[in-house]
PyMOL Python script that loads the backbone (N, CA, C, O; Angstrom):
from pymol import cmd

cmd.read_pdbstr("""\
ATOM      1  N   UNK A   1       5.432  11.267   2.685  1.00  0.00           N
ATOM      2  CA  UNK A   1       6.039   9.956   2.688  1.00  0.00           C
ATOM      3  C   UNK A   1       7.139   9.929   1.640  1.00  0.00           C
ATOM      4  O   UNK A   1       6.984  10.458   0.539  1.00  0.00           O
ATOM      5  N   UNK A   2       8.228   9.317   1.995  1.00  0.00           N
ATOM      6  CA  UNK A   2       9.338   9.142   1.067  1.00  0.00           C
ATOM      7  C   UNK A   2       8.893   8.204  -0.057  1.00  0.00           C
ATOM      8  O   UNK A   2       8.459   7.089   0.228  1.00  0.00           O
ATOM      9  N   UNK A   3       8.986   8.619  -1.330  1.00  0.00           N
ATOM     10  CA  UNK A   3       8.548   7.763  -2.444  1.00  0.00           C
ATOM     11  C   UNK A   3       9.198   6.385  -2.455  1.00  0.00           C
ATOM     12  O   UNK A   3       8.595   5.426  -2.937  1.00  0.00           O
ATOM     13  N   UNK A   4      10.403   6.272  -1.937  1.00  0.00           N
ATOM     14  CA  UNK A   4      11.086   4.972  -1.911  1.00  0.00           C
ATOM     15  C   UNK A   4      10.450   4.004  -0.921  1.00  0.00           C
ATOM     16  O   UNK A   4      10.697   2.800  -0.993  1.00  0.00           O
ATOM     17  N   UNK A   5       9.638   4.509  -0.002  1.00  0.00           N
ATOM     18  CA  UNK A   5       8.997   3.652   1.009  1.00  0.00           C
ATOM     19  C   UNK A   5       7.578   3.243   0.637  1.00  0.00           C
ATOM     20  O   UNK A   5       7.004   2.371   1.289  1.00  0.00           O
ATOM     21  N   UNK A   6       7.002   3.847  -0.388  1.00  0.00           N
ATOM     22  CA  UNK A   6       5.590   3.624  -0.707  1.00  0.00           C
ATOM     23  C   UNK A   6       5.274   2.161  -1.003  1.00  0.00           C
ATOM     24  O   UNK A   6       4.307   1.629  -0.459  1.00  0.00           O
ATOM     25  N   UNK A   7       6.053   1.502  -1.841  1.00  0.00           N
ATOM     26  CA  UNK A   7       5.753   0.105  -2.171  1.00  0.00           C
ATOM     27  C   UNK A   7       5.951  -0.820  -0.973  1.00  0.00           C
ATOM     28  O   UNK A   7       5.371  -1.905  -0.935  1.00  0.00           O
ATOM     29  N   UNK A   8       6.757  -0.412   0.005  1.00  0.00           N
ATOM     30  CA  UNK A   8       6.949  -1.205   1.217  1.00  0.00           C
ATOM     31  C   UNK A   8       5.692  -1.314   2.064  1.00  0.00           C
ATOM     32  O   UNK A   8       5.608  -2.172   2.942  1.00  0.00           O
ATOM     33  N   UNK A   9       4.712  -0.450   1.807  1.00  0.00           N
ATOM     34  CA  UNK A   9       3.457  -0.520   2.559  1.00  0.00           C
ATOM     35  C   UNK A   9       2.713  -1.821   2.318  1.00  0.00           C
ATOM     36  O   UNK A   9       1.862  -2.204   3.120  1.00  0.00           O
ATOM     37  N   UNK A  10       3.023  -2.506   1.223  1.00  0.00           N
ATOM     38  CA  UNK A  10       2.321  -3.741   0.872  1.00  0.00           C
ATOM     39  C   UNK A  10       2.954  -4.973   1.505  1.00  0.00           C
ATOM     40  O   UNK A  10       2.502  -6.094   1.272  1.00  0.00           O
ATOM     41  N   UNK A  11       3.998  -4.770   2.306  1.00  0.00           N
ATOM     42  CA  UNK A  11       4.598  -5.882   3.037  1.00  0.00           C
ATOM     43  C   UNK A  11       3.844  -6.041   4.358  1.00  0.00           C
ATOM     44  O   UNK A  11       3.457  -5.045   4.968  1.00  0.00           O
ATOM     45  N   UNK A  12       3.631  -7.281   4.805  1.00  0.00           N
ATOM     46  CA  UNK A  12       2.879  -7.491   6.052  1.00  0.00           C
ATOM     47  C   UNK A  12       3.505  -6.762   7.239  1.00  0.00           C
ATOM     48  O   UNK A  12       4.726  -6.700   7.376  1.00  0.00           O
ATOM     49  N   UNK A  13       2.653  -6.223   8.080  1.00  0.00           N
ATOM     50  CA  UNK A  13       3.013  -5.582   9.342  1.00  0.00           C
ATOM     51  C   UNK A  13       3.772  -4.272   9.172  1.00  0.00           C
ATOM     52  O   UNK A  13       4.367  -3.781  10.131  1.00  0.00           O
ATOM     53  N   UNK A  14       3.762  -3.696   7.974  1.00  0.00           N
ATOM     54  CA  UNK A  14       4.380  -2.383   7.760  1.00  0.00           C
ATOM     55  C   UNK A  14       3.350  -1.316   8.074  1.00  0.00           C
ATOM     56  O   UNK A  14       2.224  -1.366   7.579  1.00  0.00           O
ATOM     57  N   UNK A  15       3.728  -0.369   8.883  1.00  0.00           N
ATOM     58  CA  UNK A  15       2.845   0.741   9.224  1.00  0.00           C
ATOM     59  C   UNK A  15       3.641   2.022   9.218  1.00  0.00           C
ATOM     60  O   UNK A  15       4.860   2.017   9.391  1.00  0.00           O
ATOM     61  N   UNK A  16       2.944   3.114   9.018  1.00  0.00           N
ATOM     62  CA  UNK A  16       3.577   4.409   9.211  1.00  0.00           C
ATOM     63  C   UNK A  16       3.761   4.608  10.700  1.00  0.00           C
ATOM     64  O   UNK A  16       3.103   3.938  11.495  1.00  0.00           O
ATOM     65  N   UNK A  17       4.625   5.498  11.089  1.00  0.00           N
ATOM     66  CA  UNK A  17       4.859   5.750  12.505  1.00  0.00           C
ATOM     67  C   UNK A  17       3.605   6.255  13.194  1.00  0.00           C
ATOM     68  O   UNK A  17       2.735   6.832  12.542  1.00  0.00           O
ATOM     69  N   UNK A  18       3.497   6.053  14.479  1.00  0.00           N
ATOM     70  CA  UNK A  18       2.340   6.498  15.251  1.00  0.00           C
ATOM     71  C   UNK A  18       2.107   8.000  15.108  1.00  0.00           C
ATOM     72  O   UNK A  18       0.976   8.467  15.232  1.00  0.00           O
ATOM     73  N   UNK A  19       3.170   8.754  14.848  1.00  0.00           N
ATOM     74  CA  UNK A  19       3.001  10.193  14.686  1.00  0.00           C
ATOM     75  C   UNK A  19       2.233  10.534  13.417  1.00  0.00           C
ATOM     76  O   UNK A  19       1.763  11.662  13.268  1.00  0.00           O
ATOM     77  N   UNK A  20       2.096   9.570  12.491  1.00  0.00           N
ATOM     78  CA  UNK A  20       1.413   9.813  11.231  1.00  0.00           C
ATOM     79  C   UNK A  20       0.005   9.244  11.200  1.00  0.00           C
ATOM     80  O   UNK A  20      -0.781   9.606  10.324  1.00  0.00           O
ATOM     81  N   UNK A  21      -0.333   8.365  12.130  1.00  0.00           N
ATOM     82  CA  UNK A  21      -1.651   7.734  12.109  1.00  0.00           C
ATOM     83  C   UNK A  21      -2.338   7.926  13.452  1.00  0.00           C
ATOM     84  O   UNK A  21      -1.688   8.018  14.494  1.00  0.00           O
ATOM     85  N   UNK A  22      -3.663   7.985  13.406  1.00  0.00           N
ATOM     86  CA  UNK A  22      -4.401   8.167  14.659  1.00  0.00           C
ATOM     87  C   UNK A  22      -5.159   6.910  15.056  1.00  0.00           C
ATOM     88  O   UNK A  22      -5.855   6.900  16.072  1.00  0.00           O
ATOM     89  N   UNK A  23      -5.033   5.866  14.278  1.00  0.00           N
ATOM     90  CA  UNK A  23      -5.737   4.626  14.600  1.00  0.00           C
ATOM     91  C   UNK A  23      -4.742   3.518  14.867  1.00  0.00           C
ATOM     92  O   UNK A  23      -3.588   3.580  14.446  1.00  0.00           O
ATOM     93  N   UNK A  24      -5.204   2.514  15.569  1.00  0.00           N
ATOM     94  CA  UNK A  24      -4.340   1.367  15.814  1.00  0.00           C
ATOM     95  C   UNK A  24      -4.615   0.318  14.743  1.00  0.00           C
ATOM     96  O   UNK A  24      -5.672   0.323  14.113  1.00  0.00           O
ATOM     97  N   UNK A  25      -3.699  -0.540  14.554  1.00  0.00           N
ATOM     98  CA  UNK A  25      -3.850  -1.605  13.572  1.00  0.00           C
ATOM     99  C   UNK A  25      -2.573  -2.418  13.540  1.00  0.00           C
ATOM    100  O   UNK A  25      -1.615  -2.143  14.263  1.00  0.00           O
ATOM    101  N   UNK A  26      -2.584  -3.421  12.687  1.00  0.00           N
ATOM    102  CA  UNK A  26      -1.434  -4.318  12.629  1.00  0.00           C
ATOM    103  C   UNK A  26      -0.682  -4.247  11.306  1.00  0.00           C
ATOM    104  O   UNK A  26       0.311  -4.952  11.129  1.00  0.00           O
ATOM    105  N   UNK A  27      -1.126  -3.428  10.391  1.00  0.00           N
ATOM    106  CA  UNK A  27      -0.413  -3.275   9.131  1.00  0.00           C
ATOM    107  C   UNK A  27      -0.652  -4.405   8.148  1.00  0.00           C
ATOM    108  O   UNK A  27       0.214  -4.698   7.324  1.00  0.00           O
ATOM    109  N   UNK A  28      -1.806  -5.043   8.218  1.00  0.00           N
ATOM    110  CA  UNK A  28      -2.096  -6.159   7.314  1.00  0.00           C
ATOM    111  C   UNK A  28      -2.952  -5.766   6.120  1.00  0.00           C
ATOM    112  O   UNK A  28      -2.927  -6.456   5.101  1.00  0.00           O
ATOM    113  N   UNK A  29      -3.702  -4.687   6.214  1.00  0.00           N
ATOM    114  CA  UNK A  29      -4.626  -4.300   5.143  1.00  0.00           C
ATOM    115  C   UNK A  29      -3.980  -4.195   3.779  1.00  0.00           C
ATOM    116  O   UNK A  29      -4.445  -4.846   2.843  1.00  0.00           O
ATOM    117  N   UNK A  30      -2.925  -3.403   3.621  1.00  0.00           N
ATOM    118  CA  UNK A  30      -2.309  -3.286   2.298  1.00  0.00           C
ATOM    119  C   UNK A  30      -1.719  -4.601   1.782  1.00  0.00           C
ATOM    120  O   UNK A  30      -1.753  -4.855   0.578  1.00  0.00           O
ATOM    121  N   UNK A  31      -1.180  -5.438   2.669  1.00  0.00           N
ATOM    122  CA  UNK A  31      -0.624  -6.712   2.203  1.00  0.00           C
ATOM    123  C   UNK A  31      -1.732  -7.658   1.748  1.00  0.00           C
ATOM    124  O   UNK A  31      -1.524  -8.462   0.839  1.00  0.00           O
ATOM    125  N   UNK A  32      -2.909  -7.570   2.374  1.00  0.00           N
ATOM    126  CA  UNK A  32      -4.054  -8.378   1.927  1.00  0.00           C
ATOM    127  C   UNK A  32      -4.505  -7.907   0.554  1.00  0.00           C
ATOM    128  O   UNK A  32      -4.802  -8.723  -0.318  1.00  0.00           O
ATOM    129  N   UNK A  33      -4.557  -6.586   0.355  1.00  0.00           N
ATOM    130  CA  UNK A  33      -4.909  -6.040  -0.961  1.00  0.00           C
ATOM    131  C   UNK A  33      -3.925  -6.543  -2.017  1.00  0.00           C
ATOM    132  O   UNK A  33      -4.341  -6.953  -3.101  1.00  0.00           O
ATOM    133  N   UNK A  34      -2.630  -6.518  -1.713  1.00  0.00           N
ATOM    134  CA  UNK A  34      -1.619  -6.978  -2.670  1.00  0.00           C
ATOM    135  C   UNK A  34      -1.779  -8.462  -2.980  1.00  0.00           C
ATOM    136  O   UNK A  34      -1.605  -8.874  -4.127  1.00  0.00           O
ATOM    137  N   UNK A  35      -2.108  -9.266  -1.976  1.00  0.00           N
ATOM    138  CA  UNK A  35      -2.301 -10.709  -2.197  1.00  0.00           C
ATOM    139  C   UNK A  35      -3.514 -10.979  -3.086  1.00  0.00           C
ATOM    140  O   UNK A  35      -3.465 -11.837  -3.967  1.00  0.00           O
ATOM    141  N   UNK A  36      -4.593 -10.248  -2.853  1.00  0.00           N
ATOM    142  CA  UNK A  36      -5.789 -10.415  -3.678  1.00  0.00           C
ATOM    143  C   UNK A  36      -5.504  -9.969  -5.109  1.00  0.00           C
ATOM    144  O   UNK A  36      -5.917 -10.629  -6.063  1.00  0.00           O
ATOM    145  N   UNK A  37      -4.800  -8.855  -5.255  1.00  0.00           N
ATOM    146  CA  UNK A  37      -4.442  -8.374  -6.595  1.00  0.00           C
ATOM    147  C   UNK A  37      -3.604  -9.415  -7.324  1.00  0.00           C
ATOM    148  O   UNK A  37      -3.855  -9.709  -8.492  1.00  0.00           O
ATOM    149  N   UNK A  38      -2.620  -9.968  -6.647  1.00  0.00           N
ATOM    150  CA  UNK A  38      -1.763 -10.974  -7.270  1.00  0.00           C
ATOM    151  C   UNK A  38      -2.573 -12.204  -7.676  1.00  0.00           C
ATOM    152  O   UNK A  38      -2.333 -12.766  -8.744  1.00  0.00           O
ATOM    153  N   UNK A  39      -3.518 -12.629  -6.857  1.00  0.00           N
ATOM    154  CA  UNK A  39      -4.349 -13.791  -7.174  1.00  0.00           C
ATOM    155  C   UNK A  39      -5.207 -13.561  -8.411  1.00  0.00           C
ATOM    156  O   UNK A  39      -5.647 -14.516  -9.050  1.00  0.00           O
ATOM    157  N   UNK A  40      -5.444 -12.299  -8.751  1.00  0.00           N
ATOM    158  CA  UNK A  40      -6.266 -11.961  -9.914  1.00  0.00           C
ATOM    159  C   UNK A  40      -5.440 -11.387 -11.060  1.00  0.00           C
ATOM    160  O   UNK A  40      -5.956 -10.659 -11.909  1.00  0.00           O
ATOM    161  N   UNK A  41      -4.155 -11.721 -11.073  1.00  0.00           N
ATOM    162  CA  UNK A  41      -3.223 -11.274 -12.117  1.00  0.00           C
ATOM    163  C   UNK A  41      -3.203  -9.754 -12.233  1.00  0.00           C
ATOM    164  O   UNK A  41      -3.201  -9.202 -13.333  1.00  0.00           O
ATOM    165  N   UNK A  42      -3.190  -9.091 -11.092  1.00  0.00           N
ATOM    166  CA  UNK A  42      -3.158  -7.633 -11.058  1.00  0.00           C
ATOM    167  C   UNK A  42      -1.942  -7.176 -10.269  1.00  0.00           C
ATOM    168  O   UNK A  42      -1.298  -7.955  -9.566  1.00  0.00           O
ATOM    169  N   UNK A  43      -1.652  -5.904 -10.406  1.00  0.00           N
ATOM    170  CA  UNK A  43      -0.528  -5.302  -9.693  1.00  0.00           C
ATOM    171  C   UNK A  43      -1.045  -4.077  -8.955  1.00  0.00           C
ATOM    172  O   UNK A  43      -1.821  -3.299  -9.510  1.00  0.00           O
ATOM    173  N   UNK A  44      -0.623  -3.901  -7.714  1.00  0.00           N
ATOM    174  CA  UNK A  44      -1.039  -2.738  -6.932  1.00  0.00           C
ATOM    175  C   UNK A  44       0.204  -1.908  -6.609  1.00  0.00           C
ATOM    176  O   UNK A  44       1.237  -2.448  -6.213  1.00  0.00           O
ATOM    177  N   UNK A  45       0.092  -0.598  -6.781  1.00  0.00           N
ATOM    178  CA  UNK A  45       1.194   0.309  -6.495  1.00  0.00           C
ATOM    179  C   UNK A  45       0.672   1.504  -5.703  1.00  0.00           C
ATOM    180  O   UNK A  45      -0.520   1.810  -5.732  1.00  0.00           O
ATOM    181  N   UNK A  46       1.566   2.162  -5.007  1.00  0.00           N
ATOM    182  CA  UNK A  46       1.218   3.367  -4.250  1.00  0.00           C
ATOM    183  C   UNK A  46       2.264   4.439  -4.531  1.00  0.00           C
ATOM    184  O   UNK A  46       3.466   4.172  -4.551  1.00  0.00           O
ATOM    185  N   UNK A  47       1.775   5.659  -4.747  1.00  0.00           N
ATOM    186  CA  UNK A  47       2.654   6.812  -4.970  1.00  0.00           C
ATOM    187  C   UNK A  47       2.217   7.939  -4.043  1.00  0.00           C
ATOM    188  O   UNK A  47       1.028   8.249  -3.957  1.00  0.00           O
ATOM    189  N   UNK A  48       3.172   8.552  -3.349  1.00  0.00           N
ATOM    190  CA  UNK A  48       2.815   9.704  -2.519  1.00  0.00           C
ATOM    191  C   UNK A  48       2.354  10.866  -3.400  1.00  0.00           C
ATOM    192  O   UNK A  48       2.862  11.063  -4.504  1.00  0.00           O
ATOM    193  N   UNK A  49       1.387  11.631  -2.896  1.00  0.00           N
ATOM    194  CA  UNK A  49       0.908  12.816  -3.608  1.00  0.00           C
ATOM    195  C   UNK A  49       1.516  14.059  -2.976  1.00  0.00           C
ATOM    196  O   UNK A  49       1.793  14.089  -1.777  1.00  0.00           O
ATOM    197  N   UNK A  50       1.719  15.069  -3.783  1.00  0.00           N
ATOM    198  CA  UNK A  50       2.168  16.338  -3.229  1.00  0.00           C
ATOM    199  C   UNK A  50       1.091  16.849  -2.290  1.00  0.00           C
ATOM    200  O   UNK A  50      -0.093  16.799  -2.619  1.00  0.00           O
ATOM    201  N   UNK A  51       1.473  17.322  -1.167  1.00  0.00           N
ATOM    202  CA  UNK A  51       0.507  17.834  -0.205  1.00  0.00           C
ATOM    203  C   UNK A  51      -0.057  16.776   0.717  1.00  0.00           C
ATOM    204  O   UNK A  51      -0.871  17.096   1.583  1.00  0.00           O
ATOM    205  N   UNK A  52       0.346  15.531   0.563  1.00  0.00           N
ATOM    206  CA  UNK A  52      -0.100  14.467   1.457  1.00  0.00           C
ATOM    207  C   UNK A  52      -0.979  13.442   0.779  1.00  0.00           C
ATOM    208  O   UNK A  52      -1.514  13.680  -0.304  1.00  0.00           O
ATOM    209  N   UNK A  53      -1.120  12.320   1.411  1.00  0.00           N
ATOM    210  CA  UNK A  53      -1.928  11.229   0.885  1.00  0.00           C
ATOM    211  C   UNK A  53      -1.181  10.370  -0.109  1.00  0.00           C
ATOM    212  O   UNK A  53      -0.014  10.613  -0.415  1.00  0.00           O
ATOM    213  N   UNK A  54      -1.864   9.371  -0.603  1.00  0.00           N
ATOM    214  CA  UNK A  54      -1.292   8.433  -1.566  1.00  0.00           C
ATOM    215  C   UNK A  54      -2.231   8.253  -2.742  1.00  0.00           C
ATOM    216  O   UNK A  54      -3.447   8.386  -2.608  1.00  0.00           O
ATOM    217  N   UNK A  55      -1.662   7.953  -3.883  1.00  0.00           N
ATOM    218  CA  UNK A  55      -2.436   7.491  -5.013  1.00  0.00           C
ATOM    219  C   UNK A  55      -2.168   5.998  -5.115  1.00  0.00           C
ATOM    220  O   UNK A  55      -1.033   5.583  -5.350  1.00  0.00           O
ATOM    221  N   UNK A  56      -3.205   5.193  -4.941  1.00  0.00           N
ATOM    222  CA  UNK A  56      -3.071   3.736  -5.011  1.00  0.00           C
ATOM    223  C   UNK A  56      -3.736   3.276  -6.296  1.00  0.00           C
ATOM    224  O   UNK A  56      -4.881   3.633  -6.572  1.00  0.00           O
ATOM    225  N   UNK A  57      -3.014   2.482  -7.083  1.00  0.00           N
ATOM    226  CA  UNK A  57      -3.518   1.990  -8.358  1.00  0.00           C
ATOM    227  C   UNK A  57      -3.494   0.473  -8.399  1.00  0.00           C
ATOM    228  O   UNK A  57      -2.552  -0.163  -7.925  1.00  0.00           O
ATOM    229  N   UNK A  58      -4.540  -0.094  -8.971  1.00  0.00           N
ATOM    230  CA  UNK A  58      -4.596  -1.537  -9.219  1.00  0.00           C
ATOM    231  C   UNK A  58      -4.713  -1.710 -10.723  1.00  0.00           C
ATOM    232  O   UNK A  58      -5.643  -1.200 -11.347  1.00  0.00           O
ATOM    233  N   UNK A  59      -3.763  -2.434 -11.299  1.00  0.00           N
ATOM    234  CA  UNK A  59      -3.729  -2.642 -12.742  1.00  0.00           C
ATOM    235  C   UNK A  59      -3.897  -4.132 -13.027  1.00  0.00           C
ATOM    236  O   UNK A  59      -3.109  -4.956 -12.564  1.00  0.00           O
ATOM    237  N   UNK A  60      -4.935  -4.465 -13.797  1.00  0.00           N
ATOM    238  CA  UNK A  60      -5.186  -5.856 -14.173  1.00  0.00           C
ATOM    239  C   UNK A  60      -4.485  -6.128 -15.491  1.00  0.00           C
ATOM    240  O   UNK A  60      -4.683  -5.420 -16.478  1.00  0.00           O
ATOM    241  N   UNK A  61      -3.655  -7.173 -15.489  1.00  0.00           N
ATOM    242  CA  UNK A  61      -2.867  -7.494 -16.676  1.00  0.00           C
ATOM    243  C   UNK A  61      -3.490  -8.589 -17.518  1.00  0.00           C
ATOM    244  O   UNK A  61      -3.146  -8.739 -18.690  1.00  0.00           O
ATOM    245  N   UNK A  62      -4.392  -9.348 -16.944  1.00  0.00           N
ATOM    246  CA  UNK A  62      -4.992 -10.469 -17.669  1.00  0.00           C
ATOM    247  C   UNK A  62      -4.088 -11.691 -17.664  1.00  0.00           C
ATOM    248  O   UNK A  62      -2.954 -11.644 -17.187  1.00  0.00           O
ATOM    249  N   UNK A  63      -4.607 -12.774 -18.198  1.00  0.00           N
ATOM    250  CA  UNK A  63      -3.811 -14.015 -18.256  1.00  0.00           C
ATOM    251  C   UNK A  63      -3.804 -14.562 -19.639  1.00  0.00           C
ATOM    252  O   UNK A  63      -3.190 -15.599 -19.889  1.00  0.00           O
TER     253      UNK A  63
END
""", "prot")
cmd.dss("prot")
cmd.show_as("cartoon", "prot")
cmd.util.cbc("prot")
cmd.orient("prot")
């Protein structure tokens, strides 16, 4: 995955191309995670890993 596209996964209805996934879906899961993180004063990020996959981090900042 292009590193510049990783954070875009948290936008509603964003999905990787069908050639990259074997399941169907609507692309809402990551945006729901981002909304929950934001509601709890947290930040969620995704970084592509060498060799495939993503590293997803949730950081709580507190209030």
